[in-house]
C-alpha positions as a printed Julia matrix, in Angstrom:
87×3 Matrix{Float64}:
 -0.36   16.54    6.07
  1.11   18.03    9.21
  3.22   20.43    7.15
  0.19   21.98    5.44
 -1.45   25.1     6.86
 -4.72   24.42    8.67
 -6.65   26.4     6.06
 -5.5    24.01    3.31
 -5.74   20.7     5.16
 -9.12   19.81    3.6
 -7.74   20.28    0.09
 -4.64   18.27    0.93
 -6.79   15.5     2.4
 -8.81   15.35   -0.83
 -5.68   15.2    -2.97
 -4.28   12.43   -0.77
 -7.54   10.47   -1.04
 -7.62   10.83   -4.83
 -3.97    9.7    -5.04
 -4.77    6.61   -3.0
 -7.76    5.77   -5.18
 -5.8     6.22   -8.4
 -2.94    4.11   -7.05
 -5.34    1.32   -6.15
 -7.04    1.43   -9.54
 -3.72    1.48  -11.4
 -2.45   -1.45   -9.33
 -5.51   -3.54  -10.15
 -5.27   -2.6   -13.82
 -1.55   -3.44  -13.99
 -2.07   -6.79  -12.26
 -4.91   -7.65  -14.62
 -2.76   -6.73  -17.62
  0.14   -8.85  -16.37
 -2.13  -11.83  -15.79
 -3.72  -11.45  -19.22
 -0.4   -11.14  -21.05
  1.26  -13.95  -19.11
 -1.62  -16.35  -19.76
 -1.38  -15.78  -23.49
 -5.04  -16.64  -23.86
 -4.43  -20.28  -22.85
 -5.56  -20.04  -19.25
 -2.15  -20.93  -17.79
 -2.24  -18.55  -14.85
 -0.69  -20.79  -12.19
  2.95  -19.61  -12.62
  1.87  -15.97  -12.67
 -0.32  -16.44   -9.61
  2.59  -18.07   -7.77
  4.9   -15.15   -8.6
  2.29  -12.64   -7.43
  1.7   -14.62   -4.22
  5.45  -14.74   -3.54
  5.69  -10.98   -4.12
  2.82  -10.37   -1.7
  4.44  -12.65    0.9
  7.76  -10.8     0.59
  5.95   -7.49    1.03
  4.2    -8.77    4.14
  7.47  -10.0     5.67
  9.21   -6.7     4.96
  6.29   -4.77    6.43
  6.3    -6.82    9.62
 10.08   -6.58   10.06
 10.47   -2.85    9.49
 11.37   -0.68   12.48
  8.89    1.83   13.94
  8.68    5.14   12.1
  9.56    7.12   15.23
 12.11    5.57   17.61
 10.57    5.02   21.04
  6.98    5.69   19.9
  4.28    3.37   21.14
  2.59    1.18   18.59
 -1.05    0.27   18.09
 -2.45   -3.23   17.72
 -1.53   -3.36   14.03
  1.99   -1.99   14.4
  1.26    1.66   13.58
  1.46    4.69   15.81
 -1.44    5.18   18.18
 -3.76    8.16   18.03
 -2.3     9.49   21.3
  1.25    9.77   19.95
  2.5    13.29   19.26
  2.88   14.19   15.57
């Protein structure tokens, strides 16, 4: 958003928010579809749930281990840049 002109930042913020919402909705829909197809109508969701849990755990480990976005920048309590960092 820093590359957008100040006069268009509100529009860009709206587009970004819509993109996030659509991504979340599509993720939930895809996960539901995978669970439904994998169960085959027999209620055997345990293997699928284990695969999804392992995928989430791998994502969490990768997120924790990644380097800071800006070398030398201070980090907030959750690992992101603080509000006082320069853009």
